[in-house]
Backbone of each chain as nested JSON, in Angstrom:
{
  "chains": [
    {"id": "A", "residues": [
      {"number": 1, "name": "MET", "atoms": {"N": [53.307, 42.153, 118.622], "CA": [54.165, 43.164, 118.573], "C": [54.574, 43.365, 117.418]}},
      {"number": 2, "name": "ILE", "atoms": {"N": [55.37, 41.977, 116.971], "CA": [56.42, 41.972, 115.668], "C": [55.345, 42.299, 114.511]}},
      {"number": 3, "name": "ALA", "atoms": {"N": [54.067, 41.69, 114.446], "CA": [52.895, 42.298, 113.482], "C": [52.952, 43.825, 113.337]}},
      {"number": 4, "name": "VAL", "atoms": {"N": [52.786, 44.301, 114.55], "CA": [52.731, 45.726, 114.415], "C": [54.221, 46.338, 114.156]}},
      {"number": 5, "name": "ALA", "atoms": {"N": [55.364, 45.875, 114.3], "CA": [56.617, 46.64, 113.982], "C": [56.635, 46.343, 112.236]}},
      {"number": 6, "name": "GLY", "atoms": {"N": [56.0, 45.365, 111.923], "CA": [56.021, 44.961, 110.457], "C": [55.266, 45.668, 109.696]}},
      {"number": 7, "name": "LEU", "atoms": {"N": [53.835, 46.106, 110.451], "CA": [53.1, 46.899, 109.768], "C": [53.84, 48.288, 109.383]}},
      {"number": 8, "name": "SER", "atoms": {"N": [54.278, 48.841, 110.729], "CA": [54.809, 50.235, 110.627], "C": [55.653, 50.226, 109.503]}},
      {"number": 9, "name": "GLY", "atoms": {"N": [56.455, 49.02, 109.352], "CA": [57.733, 48.988, 108.682], "C": [57.015, 49.362, 107.134]}},
      {"number": 10, "name": "CYS", "atoms": {"N": [55.916, 48.47, 106.954], "CA": [55.491, 48.66, 105.667], "C": [55.104, 50.009, 105.236]}},
      {"number": 11, "name": "VAL", "atoms": {"N": [54.434, 50.595, 106.551], "CA": [53.871, 51.965, 105.832], "C": [54.895, 52.865, 105.574]}},
      {"number": 12, "name": "GLN", "atoms": {"N": [56.198, 52.56, 106.451], "CA": [57.112, 53.684, 106.211], "C": [57.735, 53.5, 104.502]}},
      {"number": 13, "name": "ILE", "atoms": {"N": [57.368, 52.264, 104.207], "CA": [57.908, 51.614, 102.894], "C": [57.157, 52.385, 101.941]}},
      {"number": 14, "name": "GLU", "atoms": {"N": [55.931, 52.641, 102.18], "CA": [54.826, 52.859, 101.235], "C": [54.766, 54.394, 100.956]}},
      {"number": 15, "name": "THR", "atoms": {"N": [55.282, 54.975, 102.143], "CA": [55.443, 56.612, 102.039], "C": [56.767, 56.962, 102.469]}},
      {"number": 16, "name": "PRO", "atoms": {"N": [57.371, 56.896, 101.556], "CA": [58.843, 56.969, 101.57], "C": [59.139, 58.38, 102.204]}},
      {"number": 17, "name": "ASP", "atoms": {"N": [60.05, 58.752, 102.892], "CA": [60.692, 60.226, 103.34], "C": [61.261, 60.594, 102.211]}},
      {"number": 18, "name": "LYS", "atoms": {"N": [60.638, 61.575, 101.139], "CA": [61.265, 62.192, 100.179], "C": [61.956, 63.23, 100.686]}},
      {"number": 19, "name": "PRO", "atoms": {"N": [63.164, 63.13, 100.401], "CA": [64.239, 64.431, 100.789], "C": [63.565, 65.62, 100.272]}},
      {"number": 20, "name": "ILE", "atoms": {"N": [63.73, 66.896, 101.027], "CA": [63.187, 68.054, 100.248], "C": [64.29, 68.297, 99.537]}},
      {"number": 21, "name": "GLU", "atoms": {"N": [63.757, 68.594, 97.933], "CA": [65.111, 68.972, 97.096], "C": [65.372, 70.345, 97.47]}},
      {"number": 22, "name": "ILE", "atoms": {"N": [66.516, 70.707, 97.552], "CA": [66.983, 72.088, 97.752], "C": [67.867, 72.376, 96.478]}},
      {"number": 23, "name": "ASN", "atoms": {"N": [67.216, 73.296, 95.79], "CA": [67.748, 73.648, 94.687], "C": [68.484, 75.041, 94.445]}},
      {"number": 24, "name": "LEU", "atoms": {"N": [69.672, 75.108, 94.844], "CA": [70.471, 76.308, 95.163], "C": [71.243, 76.536, 93.861]}},
      {"number": 25, "name": "ASN", "atoms": {"N": [71.283, 76.039, 92.84], "CA": [71.733, 76.286, 91.686], "C": [70.839, 77.154, 90.602]}},
      {"number": 26, "name": "ILE", "atoms": {"N": [69.98, 78.082, 91.401], "CA": [69.214, 78.512, 90.705], "C": [69.964, 79.803, 89.786]}},
      {"number": 27, "name": "ASN", "atoms": {"N": [69.034, 79.687, 88.653], "CA": [69.71, 80.964, 87.783], "C": [68.902, 82.446, 87.908]}},
      {"number": 28, "name": "ILE", "atoms": {"N": [69.286, 83.526, 88.079], "CA": [68.948, 84.246, 88.504], "C": [69.879, 85.635, 88.213]}},
      {"number": 29, "name": "LYS", "atoms": {"N": [69.308, 86.811, 87.62], "CA": [70.352, 88.018, 87.415], "C": [69.887, 88.586, 88.261]}},
      {"number": 30, "name": "GLN", "atoms": {"N": [71.154, 89.48, 88.591], "CA": [70.975, 90.653, 89.984], "C": [69.878, 91.556, 89.744]}},
      {"number": 31, "name": "GLU", "atoms": {"N": [69.416, 92.078, 88.58], "CA": [68.188, 92.71, 88.245], "C": [67.205, 91.947, 88.639]}},
      {"number": 32, "name": "ILE", "atoms": {"N": [66.892, 90.983, 88.177], "CA": [65.643, 90.217, 88.713], "C": [65.578, 90.221, 90.438]}},
      {"number": 33, "name": "VAL", "atoms": {"N": [66.59, 89.989, 90.979], "CA": [66.604, 89.869, 92.331], "C": [66.182, 91.129, 92.845]}},
      {"number": 34, "name": "TYR", "atoms": {"N": [66.678, 92.348, 92.431], "CA": [66.164, 93.538, 93.296], "C": [64.75, 93.659, 92.79]}},
      {"number": 35, "name": "ARG", "atoms": {"N": [64.182, 93.37, 91.418], "CA": [62.952, 93.695, 90.919], "C": [61.91, 92.918, 91.921]}},
      {"number": 36, "name": "LEU", "atoms": {"N": [62.53, 91.624, 92.205], "CA": [61.371, 90.684, 92.825], "C": [61.418, 91.16, 94.281]}},
      {"number": 37, "name": "ASP", "atoms": {"N": [62.367, 92.096, 95.117], "CA": [62.295, 92.089, 96.516], "C": [61.09, 92.385, 97.065]}},
      {"number": 38, "name": "GLY", "atoms": {"N": [60.471, 93.52, 96.602], "CA": [59.321, 94.348, 97.005], "C": [58.15, 93.377, 97.03]}},
      {"number": 39, "name": "ASP", "atoms": {"N": [58.206, 92.36, 95.749], "CA": [57.045, 91.584, 95.679], "C": [57.198, 90.572, 97.009]}},
      {"number": 40, "name": "ALA", "atoms": {"N": [58.286, 90.156, 96.914], "CA": [58.696, 89.195, 98.136], "C": [58.304, 89.591, 99.422]}},
      {"number": 41, "name": "LYS", "atoms": {"N": [58.781, 90.71, 100.061], "CA": [58.1, 91.351, 101.086], "C": [56.884, 91.419, 101.273]}},
      {"number": 42, "name": "LYS", "atoms": {"N": [56.293, 91.944, 100.229], "CA": [54.615, 92.016, 100.206], "C": [54.158, 90.558, 100.617]}},
      {"number": 43, "name": "LEU", "atoms": {"N": [54.714, 89.524, 99.699], "CA": [54.172, 88.272, 99.958], "C": [54.231, 87.573, 101.397]}},
      {"number": 44, "name": "ILE", "atoms": {"N": [55.177, 87.943, 101.947], "CA": [55.596, 87.476, 103.533], "C": [54.601, 88.11, 104.495]}},
      {"number": 45, "name": "GLU", "atoms": {"N": [54.517, 89.223, 104.231], "CA": [53.573, 90.253, 104.636], "C": [52.109, 89.694, 104.737]}},
      {"number": 46, "name": "GLN", "atoms": {"N": [51.51, 89.751, 103.49], "CA": [50.166, 89.088, 103.08], "C": [49.99, 87.858, 103.819]}},
      {"number": 47, "name": "ASN", "atoms": {"N": [51.006, 86.742, 103.919], "CA": [50.86, 85.286, 104.065], "C": [51.352, 85.258, 105.464]}},
      {"number": 48, "name": "SER", "atoms": {"N": [51.565, 85.91, 106.276], "CA": [52.474, 85.748, 107.781], "C": [52.206, 84.239, 108.305]}},
      {"number": 49, "name": "GLU", "atoms": {"N": [51.019, 83.718, 108.013], "CA": [50.726, 82.472, 108.786], "C": [51.844, 81.213, 108.066]}},
      {"number": 50, "name": "ILE", "atoms": {"N": [52.244, 81.573, 106.748], "CA": [52.805, 80.529, 106.234], "C": [54.582, 80.59, 106.214]}},
      {"number": 51, "name": "PHE", "atoms": {"N": [54.795, 81.593, 106.769], "CA": [56.121, 82.086, 106.487], "C": [56.518, 82.343, 108.038]}}
    ]},
    {"id": "B", "residues": [
      {"number": 1, "name": "MET", "atoms": {"N": [11.429, 84.112, 132.459], "CA": [12.48, 84.512, 131.313], "C": [11.853, 85.074, 130.446]}},
      {"number": 2, "name": "SER", "atoms": {"N": [12.293, 86.469, 129.94], "CA": [11.275, 87.078, 129.063], "C": [12.244, 87.294, 127.638]}},
      {"number": 3, "name": "MET", "atoms": {"N": [11.735, 87.393, 126.737], "CA": [12.718, 87.606, 125.368], "C": [12.191, 88.687, 124.634]}},
      {"number": 4, "name": "THR", "atoms": {"N": [12.971, 89.479, 124.441], "CA": [12.532, 90.793, 123.767], "C": [12.854, 90.431, 122.029]}},
      {"number": 5, "name": "MET", "atoms": {"N": [11.73, 90.535, 121.623], "CA": [11.733, 90.357, 120.237], "C": [11.811, 91.946, 119.559]}},
      {"number": 6, "name": "TRP", "atoms": {"N": [12.667, 91.494, 118.368], "CA": [12.679, 93.162, 117.617], "C": [12.957, 92.691, 116.373]}},
      {"number": 7, "name": "LYS", "atoms": {"N": [12.44, 93.658, 115.649], "CA": [12.757, 93.365, 114.168], "C": [14.317, 94.35, 113.56]}},
      {"number": 8, "name": "PRO", "atoms": {"N": [14.841, 93.74, 112.785], "CA": [16.076, 94.636, 112.643], "C": [15.78, 95.808, 111.899]}},
      {"number": 9, "name": "THR", "atoms": {"N": [16.323, 96.779, 112.181], "CA": [16.087, 98.235, 111.651], "C": [17.232, 98.219, 110.448]}},
      {"number": 10, "name": "GLY", "atoms": {"N": [17.09, 98.888, 109.72], "CA": [18.206, 99.222, 108.605], "C": [19.239, 99.369, 109.325]}},
      {"number": 11, "name": "LEU", "atoms": {"N": [19.525, 100.476, 110.223], "CA": [20.617, 100.858, 110.892], "C": [21.233, 99.529, 111.415]}},
      {"number": 12, "name": "ALA", "atoms": {"N": [20.384, 98.746, 112.263], "CA": [20.916, 97.643, 112.989], "C": [21.476, 96.58, 111.771]}},
      {"number": 13, "name": "MET", "atoms": {"N": [20.735, 96.408, 110.928], "CA": [21.59, 95.962, 109.986], "C": [22.762, 95.946, 109.474]}},
      {"number": 14, "name": "ALA", "atoms": {"N": [22.974, 97.392, 109.11], "CA": [24.321, 98.12, 108.817], "C": [25.143, 97.689, 109.669]}},
      {"number": 15, "name": "ALA", "atoms": {"N": [24.71, 97.942, 110.98], "CA": [25.862, 98.014, 112.21], "C": [26.363, 96.266, 112.302]}},
      {"number": 16, "name": "ILE", "atoms": {"N": [25.409, 95.234, 111.87], "CA": [25.727, 93.565, 112.085], "C": [26.775, 93.405, 111.119]}},
      {"number": 17, "name": "ALA", "atoms": {"N": [26.42, 93.976, 109.649], "CA": [27.061, 93.901, 108.539], "C": [28.654, 94.259, 108.713]}},
      {"number": 18, "name": "ALA", "atoms": {"N": [28.562, 95.491, 109.51], "CA": [29.713, 96.184, 109.571], "C": [30.912, 95.455, 110.678]}},
      {"number": 19, "name": "THR", "atoms": {"N": [30.092, 94.798, 111.651], "CA": [30.927, 94.063, 112.664], "C": [31.291, 92.834, 112.081]}},
      {"number": 20, "name": "ALA", "atoms": {"N": [30.368, 92.153, 110.951], "CA": [30.626, 90.956, 110.358], "C": [32.201, 90.999, 109.632]}},
      {"number": 21, "name": "ALA", "atoms": {"N": [32.176, 92.174, 108.755], "CA": [33.057, 92.774, 107.819], "C": [34.488, 92.887, 108.632]}},
      {"number": 22, "name": "VAL", "atoms": {"N": [34.313, 93.482, 109.605], "CA": [35.477, 93.938, 110.629], "C": [35.886, 92.396, 111.114]}},
      {"number": 23, "name": "ALA", "atoms": {"N": [35.176, 91.683, 111.473], "CA": [35.456, 89.994, 112.211], "C": [36.13, 89.079, 110.644]}},
      {"number": 24, "name": "LEU", "atoms": {"N": [35.648, 89.567, 109.918], "CA": [36.241, 88.494, 108.669], "C": [37.546, 89.263, 108.311]}},
      {"number": 25, "name": "MET", "atoms": {"N": [37.692, 90.626, 108.133], "CA": [38.801, 91.171, 107.82], "C": [40.201, 91.026, 108.941]}},
      {"number": 26, "name": "VAL", "atoms": {"N": [40.072, 91.314, 110.266], "CA": [40.783, 91.258, 111.047], "C": [41.891, 89.921, 111.169]}},
      {"number": 27, "name": "PRO", "atoms": {"N": [41.21, 88.632, 111.226], "CA": [42.223, 87.257, 110.758], "C": [42.801, 87.467, 109.877]}},
      {"number": 28, "name": "ALA", "atoms": {"N": [42.13, 87.693, 108.359], "CA": [43.129, 87.805, 107.673], "C": [44.118, 88.717, 107.486]}},
      {"number": 29, "name": "ALA", "atoms": {"N": [43.986, 89.967, 107.756], "CA": [44.983, 91.025, 107.981], "C": [45.991, 90.589, 109.423]}},
      {"number": 30, "name": "MET", "atoms": {"N": [45.841, 89.81, 110.154], "CA": [46.551, 89.737, 111.531], "C": [46.548, 88.281, 111.481]}},
      {"number": 31, "name": "ALA", "atoms": {"N": [46.699, 87.278, 110.715], "CA": [46.985, 85.947, 110.524], "C": [48.304, 85.73, 111.33]}},
      {"number": 32, "name": "GLN", "atoms": {"N": [48.305, 84.77, 112.091], "CA": [49.635, 84.464, 112.852], "C": [49.839, 83.21, 112.748]}},
      {"number": 33, "name": "ARG", "atoms": {"N": [51.196, 82.763, 112.834], "CA": [51.832, 81.283, 112.814], "C": [51.215, 80.324, 113.438]}},
      {"number": 34, "name": "ASP", "atoms": {"N": [50.484, 79.191, 113.094], "CA": [50.184, 78.119, 113.806], "C": [51.27, 77.81, 115.202]}},
      {"number": 35, "name": "PRO", "atoms": {"N": [50.381, 77.918, 116.643], "CA": [51.535, 77.777, 117.717], "C": [52.463, 76.626, 117.298]}},
      {"number": 36, "name": "ALA", "atoms": {"N": [52.116, 75.446, 117.056], "CA": [52.912, 74.147, 116.762], "C": [53.884, 74.462, 115.901]}},
      {"number": 37, "name": "TYR", "atoms": {"N": [53.667, 75.244, 114.881], "CA": [54.633, 75.777, 113.664], "C": [55.737, 76.444, 114.583]}},
      {"number": 38, "name": "GLU", "atoms": {"N": [55.18, 77.692, 115.304], "CA": [56.104, 78.809, 116.15], "C": [56.913, 77.922, 116.797]}},
      {"number": 39, "name": "ALA", "atoms": {"N": [56.333, 76.892, 117.562], "CA": [57.354, 76.164, 118.27], "C": [58.384, 75.306, 117.776]}},
      {"number": 40, "name": "ALA", "atoms": {"N": [58.15, 74.782, 116.768], "CA": [58.822, 74.098, 116.23], "C": [60.058, 74.946, 115.43]}},
      {"number": 41, "name": "ARG", "atoms": {"N": [59.755, 76.302, 115.107], "CA": [60.859, 77.098, 114.893], "C": [61.88, 77.543, 116.123]}},
      {"number": 42, "name": "ALA", "atoms": {"N": [60.993, 78.11, 116.99], "CA": [61.746, 78.261, 118.335], "C": [62.55, 77.219, 118.783]}},
      {"number": 43, "name": "ALA", "atoms": {"N": [62.271, 75.981, 118.803], "CA": [63.085, 74.974, 119.159], "C": [63.989, 74.637, 118.278]}},
      {"number": 44, "name": "GLY", "atoms": {"N": [64.189, 75.25, 116.949], "CA": [65.325, 74.908, 115.68], "C": [64.986, 73.56, 115.29]}},
      {"number": 45, "name": "GLN", "atoms": {"N": [63.804, 73.151, 115.124], "CA": [63.349, 71.772, 114.659], "C": [63.247, 72.08, 113.029]}},
      {"number": 46, "name": "VAL", "atoms": {"N": [62.446, 73.293, 112.873], "CA": [62.853, 73.422, 111.39], "C": [63.416, 74.958, 111.119]}},
      {"number": 47, "name": "GLY", "atoms": {"N": [63.571, 75.045, 109.784], "CA": [64.504, 75.885, 109.636], "C": [64.367, 76.7, 108.166]}},
      {"number": 48, "name": "GLU", "atoms": {"N": [64.802, 77.899, 107.696], "CA": [64.677, 78.543, 106.575], "C": [65.71, 78.105, 105.474]}},
      {"number": 49, "name": "GLN", "atoms": {"N": [65.449, 77.561, 104.292], "CA": [66.399, 77.247, 103.284], "C": [66.367, 78.211, 102.169]}},
      {"number": 50, "name": "PRO", "atoms": {"N": [67.564, 78.428, 101.785], "CA": [67.943, 79.543, 100.962], "C": [66.866, 79.214, 99.446]}},
      {"number": 51, "name": "ASP", "atoms": {"N": [66.115, 78.366, 99.458], "CA": [65.336, 78.047, 98.206], "C": [63.845, 78.835, 98.361]}},
      {"number": 52, "name": "GLY", "atoms": {"N": [63.62, 79.388, 99.86], "CA": [62.299, 79.92, 100.108], "C": [61.318, 78.728, 100.692]}},
      {"number": 53, "name": "TYR", "atoms": {"N": [62.057, 77.487, 101.21], "CA": [61.169, 76.316, 101.801], "C": [61.61, 76.404, 103.13]}},
      {"number": 54, "name": "LEU", "atoms": {"N": [60.779, 75.475, 103.818], "CA": [61.241, 74.948, 105.399], "C": [61.859, 73.637, 105.198]}},
      {"number": 55, "name": "GLY", "atoms": {"N": [63.0, 73.438, 105.944], "CA": [63.616, 72.283, 106.112], "C": [63.759, 71.634, 107.588]}},
      {"number": 56, "name": "TYR", "atoms": {"N": [64.097, 70.834, 107.659], "CA": [64.258, 70.006, 108.905], "C": [65.853, 70.31, 109.351]}},
      {"number": 57, "name": "ALA", "atoms": {"N": [65.995, 70.975, 110.462], "CA": [67.232, 70.912, 110.893], "C": [67.57, 70.235, 111.581]}},
      {"number": 58, "name": "SER", "atoms": {"N": [67.118, 68.978, 112.022], "CA": [67.057, 67.58, 112.687], "C": [66.135, 66.701, 112.27]}},
      {"number": 59, "name": "THR", "atoms": {"N": [66.174, 65.402, 112.822], "CA": [65.355, 64.663, 112.367], "C": [63.926, 64.631, 113.08]}},
      {"number": 60, "name": "PRO", "atoms": {"N": [63.059, 65.065, 111.962], "CA": [61.623, 65.442, 112.276], "C": [60.7, 64.606, 112.856]}},
      {"number": 61, "name": "THR", "atoms": {"N": [60.05, 64.732, 114.002], "CA": [59.016, 64.057, 114.605], "C": [58.066, 64.027, 113.437]}},
      {"number": 62, "name": "PRO", "atoms": {"N": [56.969, 62.889, 113.325], "CA": [55.827, 62.889, 112.331], "C": [55.014, 64.125, 112.265]}},
      {"number": 63, "name": "ALA", "atoms": {"N": [54.853, 64.776, 113.511], "CA": [54.24, 66.105, 113.646], "C": [54.693, 67.186, 113.068]}},
      {"number": 64, "name": "VAL", "atoms": {"N": [56.127, 67.297, 113.249], "CA": [56.966, 68.078, 112.721], "C": [57.038, 68.12, 111.136]}},
      {"number": 65, "name": "ARG", "atoms": {"N": [56.917, 66.917, 110.614], "CA": [57.152, 66.685, 109.326], "C": [55.875, 67.295, 108.622]}},
      {"number": 66, "name": "ALA", "atoms": {"N": [54.714, 66.806, 109.35], "CA": [53.089, 67.079, 108.899], "C": [53.349, 68.75, 108.781]}},
      {"number": 67, "name": "ILE", "atoms": {"N": [53.795, 69.441, 109.387], "CA": [53.711, 70.957, 109.836], "C": [54.546, 71.566, 108.527]}},
      {"number": 68, "name": "VAL", "atoms": {"N": [55.668, 71.102, 108.517], "CA": [56.646, 71.525, 106.848], "C": [56.115, 70.94, 105.85]}},
      {"number": 69, "name": "ASP", "atoms": {"N": [55.23, 70.031, 105.733], "CA": [54.926, 69.368, 104.427], "C": [53.764, 70.451, 104.025]}},
      {"number": 70, "name": "ASP", "atoms": {"N": [53.093, 70.781, 105.037], "CA": [51.79, 71.64, 104.8], "C": [52.301, 72.931, 104.76]}},
      {"number": 71, "name": "ILE", "atoms": {"N": [52.998, 73.557, 105.21], "CA": [53.574, 75.155, 105.117], "C": [54.24, 74.881, 103.814]}},
      {"number": 72, "name": "ASN", "atoms": {"N": [54.992, 74.052, 103.359], "CA": [55.604, 74.241, 101.972], "C": [54.863, 74.164, 100.679]}},
      {"number": 73, "name": "ILE", "atoms": {"N": [53.581, 73.131, 100.902], "CA": [52.799, 73.237, 99.847], "C": [52.088, 74.665, 99.61]}},
      {"number": 74, "name": "LYS", "atoms": {"N": [51.647, 75.197, 100.94], "CA": [51.175, 76.483, 100.887], "C": [52.141, 77.48, 100.25]}},
      {"number": 75, "name": "ARG", "atoms": {"N": [53.369, 77.38, 100.584], "CA": [54.422, 78.369, 99.917], "C": [54.533, 78.293, 98.724]}},
      {"number": 76, "name": "LYS", "atoms": {"N": [54.583, 76.992, 98.104], "CA": [54.885, 76.763, 96.912], "C": [53.286, 77.212, 96.039]}},
      {"number": 77, "name": "ALA", "atoms": {"N": [52.317, 77.104, 96.38], "CA": [51.019, 77.681, 95.819], "C": [51.284, 79.234, 95.916]}},
      {"number": 78, "name": "ALA", "atoms": {"N": [51.699, 79.674, 97.208], "CA": [51.62, 81.348, 97.053], "C": [53.007, 81.717, 96.057]}},
      {"number": 79, "name": "TYR", "atoms": {"N": [54.05, 81.196, 95.929], "CA": [55.108, 81.52, 95.243], "C": [54.633, 81.369, 93.696]}},
      {"number": 80, "name": "THR", "atoms": {"N": [53.943, 80.277, 93.282], "CA": [53.175, 80.092, 92.28], "C": [52.221, 81.175, 91.663]}},
      {"number": 81, "name": "SER", "atoms": {"N": [51.316, 81.567, 92.412], "CA": [50.527, 82.451, 92.0], "C": [50.735, 83.941, 92.293]}},
      {"number": 82, "name": "GLY", "atoms": {"N": [52.045, 83.954, 92.897], "CA": [52.52, 85.302, 93.323], "C": [53.827, 85.774, 92.418]}},
      {"number": 83, "name": "ALA", "atoms": {"N": [54.305, 84.884, 91.532], "CA": [55.582, 85.217, 90.877], "C": [55.184, 86.052, 89.735]}},
      {"number": 84, "name": "PRO", "atoms": {"N": [55.875, 87.576, 89.822], "CA": [55.292, 88.498, 88.694], "C": [55.881, 87.87, 87.261]}},
      {"number": 85, "name": "GLY", "atoms": {"N": [55.216, 88.424, 86.399], "CA": [55.755, 88.224, 84.708], "C": [57.029, 88.456, 84.789]}},
      {"number": 86, "name": "GLY", "atoms": {"N": [57.621, 87.518, 83.922], "CA": [58.772, 87.656, 83.609], "C": [60.016, 86.902, 84.664]}},
      {"number": 87, "name": "SER", "atoms": {"N": [59.504, 86.345, 85.801], "CA": [60.221, 85.621, 86.776], "C": [59.626, 84.209, 86.691]}},
      {"number": 88, "name": "THR", "atoms": {"N": [60.523, 83.119, 87.21], "CA": [60.115, 81.916, 87.491], "C": [59.766, 81.629, 88.916]}},
      {"number": 89, "name": "VAL", "atoms": {"N": [58.806, 80.95, 89.373], "CA": [58.485, 80.388, 90.576], "C": [59.676, 80.142, 91.375]}},
      {"number": 90, "name": "GLU", "atoms": {"N": [60.802, 79.688, 91.107], "CA": [61.765, 79.154, 91.554], "C": [62.76, 80.54, 92.074]}},
      {"number": 91, "name": "GLN", "atoms": {"N": [62.601, 81.699, 91.104], "CA": [63.103, 82.842, 91.246], "C": [62.396, 83.513, 92.463]}},
      {"number": 92, "name": "PHE", "atoms": {"N": [61.095, 83.677, 92.337], "CA": [60.629, 84.414, 93.328], "C": [60.628, 83.603, 94.581]}},
      {"number": 93, "name": "ALA", "atoms": {"N": [60.76, 82.472, 94.754], "CA": [60.897, 82.069, 96.256], "C": [62.073, 81.923, 96.382]}},
      {"number": 94, "name": "PHE", "atoms": {"N": [63.113, 81.991, 95.613], "CA": [65.086, 82.237, 96.047], "C": [64.944, 83.643, 96.818]}},
      {"number": 95, "name": "VAL", "atoms": {"N": [64.287, 84.701, 96.106], "CA": [64.293, 85.861, 96.952], "C": [63.577, 86.02, 97.985]}},
      {"number": 96, "name": "THR", "atoms": {"N": [62.304, 85.526, 98.14], "CA": [61.503, 85.448, 99.352], "C": [62.351, 84.591, 100.447]}},
      {"number": 97, "name": "GLY", "atoms": {"N": [63.054, 83.779, 99.932], "CA": [63.957, 83.021, 100.769], "C": [64.986, 83.682, 101.668]}},
      {"number": 98, "name": "CYS", "atoms": {"N": [65.541, 84.593, 100.92], "CA": [66.582, 85.74, 101.125], "C": [65.885, 86.48, 102.097]}},
      {"number": 99, "name": "ASN", "atoms": {"N": [64.863, 86.879, 101.8], "CA": [64.179, 87.888, 102.935], "C": [63.696, 86.991, 104.256]}},
      {"number": 100, "name": "LEU", "atoms": {"N": [63.249, 85.769, 104.183], "CA": [63.006, 84.84, 105.345], "C": [64.157, 84.432, 106.034]}},
      {"number": 101, "name": "ILE", "atoms": {"N": [65.367, 84.516, 105.525], "CA": [66.466, 84.221, 106.456], "C": [66.989, 85.455, 107.231]}},
      {"number": 102, "name": "ASN", "atoms": {"N": [66.695, 86.627, 106.522], "CA": [66.824, 87.62, 107.242], "C": [66.047, 87.796, 108.317]}},
      {"number": 103, "name": "LYS", "atoms": {"N": [64.849, 87.57, 108.22], "CA": [63.694, 87.816, 109.034], "C": [63.604, 86.512, 110.262]}},
      {"number": 104, "name": "THR", "atoms": {"N": [64.847, 85.769, 110.273], "CA": [64.955, 84.673, 111.544], "C": [65.05, 85.439, 112.697]}},
      {"number": 105, "name": "ARG", "atoms": {"N": [64.754, 84.884, 113.714], "CA": [64.918, 85.668, 115.024], "C": [66.158, 84.848, 115.662]}},
      {"number": 106, "name": "PRO", "atoms": {"N": [66.855, 85.373, 116.523], "CA": [68.0, 84.53, 117.068], "C": [67.357, 83.538, 118.009]}},
      {"number": 107, "name": "GLY", "atoms": {"N": [68.344, 82.283, 117.453], "CA": [67.976, 80.863, 118.054], "C": [67.119, 80.232, 117.003]}},
      {"number": 108, "name": "GLU", "atoms": {"N": [66.613, 80.819, 115.981], "CA": [65.979, 79.984, 115.002], "C": [67.253, 79.577, 113.995]}},
      {"number": 109, "name": "LYS", "atoms": {"N": [66.77, 78.485, 113.322], "CA": [67.792, 77.697, 112.105], "C": [67.547, 78.479, 110.964]}},
      {"number": 110, "name": "TYR", "atoms": {"N": [68.409, 78.564, 110.387], "CA": [68.562, 78.73, 108.808], "C": [69.728, 78.107, 108.182]}},
      {"number": 111, "name": "MET", "atoms": {"N": [69.511, 77.838, 106.654], "CA": [70.394, 76.992, 106.029], "C": [71.565, 77.836, 105.324]}},
      {"number": 112, "name": "ALA", "atoms": {"N": [72.703, 77.936, 105.55], "CA": [73.801, 78.739, 104.652], "C": [73.885, 78.125, 103.216]}},
      {"number": 113, "name": "PRO", "atoms": {"N": [74.462, 78.865, 102.442], "CA": [74.503, 78.549, 101.099], "C": [75.505, 77.31, 100.935]}},
      {"number": 114, "name": "ASP", "atoms": {"N": [76.393, 76.628, 102.045], "CA": [76.914, 75.715, 101.869], "C": [75.868, 74.633, 102.346]}},
      {"number": 115, "name": "ARG", "atoms": {"N": [75.031, 74.539, 102.733], "CA": [73.821, 73.851, 103.04], "C": [73.903, 73.218, 104.646]}},
      {"number": 116, "name": "SER", "atoms": {"N": [75.003, 74.078, 105.214], "CA": [74.67, 73.565, 106.673], "C": [73.897, 74.315, 107.424]}},
      {"number": 117, "name": "TRP", "atoms": {"N": [73.331, 74.013, 108.585], "CA": [72.213, 74.632, 109.234], "C": [73.109, 75.511, 110.31]}},
      {"number": 118, "name": "LYS", "atoms": {"N": [72.385, 76.67, 110.693], "CA": [72.993, 77.603, 111.094], "C": [72.063, 78.031, 112.13]}},
      {"number": 119, "name": "THR", "atoms": {"N": [72.493, 78.587, 113.361], "CA": [71.609, 79.185, 114.483], "C": [71.772, 80.594, 114.193]}},
      {"number": 120, "name": "ARG", "atoms": {"N": [70.51, 81.078, 113.982], "CA": [70.571, 82.705, 114.025], "C": [71.048, 83.506, 115.456]}},
      {"number": 121, "name": "ASP", "atoms": {"N": [72.048, 84.134, 115.253], "CA": [72.557, 85.018, 116.29], "C": [72.307, 86.577, 116.106]}},
      {"number": 122, "name": "ALA", "atoms": {"N": [72.843, 87.274, 117.047], "CA": [72.467, 88.634, 116.809], "C": [72.974, 89.205, 115.865]}},
      {"number": 123, "name": "GLY", "atoms": {"N": [74.054, 88.347, 115.027], "CA": [74.538, 89.041, 113.859], "C": [73.674, 88.969, 112.553]}},
      {"number": 124, "name": "ALA", "atoms": {"N": [74.417, 89.535, 111.621], "CA": [73.496, 89.292, 109.812], "C": [73.795, 87.665, 109.796]}},
      {"number": 125, "name": "PRO", "atoms": {"N": [72.956, 86.816, 108.907], "CA": [72.92, 85.553, 108.659], "C": [73.775, 85.562, 107.28]}},
      {"number": 126, "name": "VAL", "atoms": {"N": [74.079, 84.103, 107.172], "CA": [75.19, 84.079, 106.138], "C": [74.368, 83.634, 105.153]}},
      {"number": 127, "name": "ARG", "atoms": {"N": [74.155, 84.224, 103.978], "CA": [73.175, 84.385, 103.167], "C": [73.923, 83.876, 101.458]}},
      {"number": 128, "name": "ASP", "atoms": {"N": [73.119, 83.708, 100.474], "CA": [73.699, 83.621, 99.209], "C": [74.023, 84.818, 98.747]}},
      {"number": 129, "name": "SER", "atoms": {"N": [75.134, 85.096, 98.073], "CA": [75.767, 86.192, 97.533], "C": [74.637, 86.946, 96.694]}},
      {"number": 130, "name": "ARG", "atoms": {"N": [73.736, 86.361, 96.179], "CA": [72.91, 86.938, 95.188], "C": [71.874, 87.659, 95.732]}},
      {"number": 131, "name": "CYS", "atoms": {"N": [71.773, 87.373, 97.058], "CA": [70.469, 87.764, 98.041], "C": [70.505, 89.411, 98.165]}},
      {"number": 132, "name": "PRO", "atoms": {"N": [69.344, 90.223, 97.754], "CA": [69.441, 91.822, 98.047], "C": [69.992, 92.334, 99.29]}}
    ]}
  ]
}
């Protein structure tokens, strides 16, 4: 059991839980937001399995 | 047991081709979320972030982490290949994220601009002020 616990500890160290970086300081102008909105809606529609 | 052997006529071949075409098109047009992903959303284990990617609203199980990683990789690829000229991948992902948060259903999780996880209710979600 100890060996197993140690092993699982090793595995976790080797594949660290990378926190998902959330970039909320994105630089975007309002005109670009509106220009991309239609493309974003289309992307969601056409790839519904990943959204 | 008897078997009828027949040579495909031109018409039959066309019918087979048409059937195959429909069979190929339908899943592409009506592709749905994986049931495990759908369940994780409904359970509030995963939620939509303002940056256009999925996040963990609670400590994820390995299975949930695998789902999120897989989808985020695919989303990144979609944002990368789909970003229109003159915009960055991050900008396209952000605007898509605005839409995705809007589309969350009551009970699902989303991240507010202050990075807190919220549960979508009947009202409008709290989104980045730059969202369209």
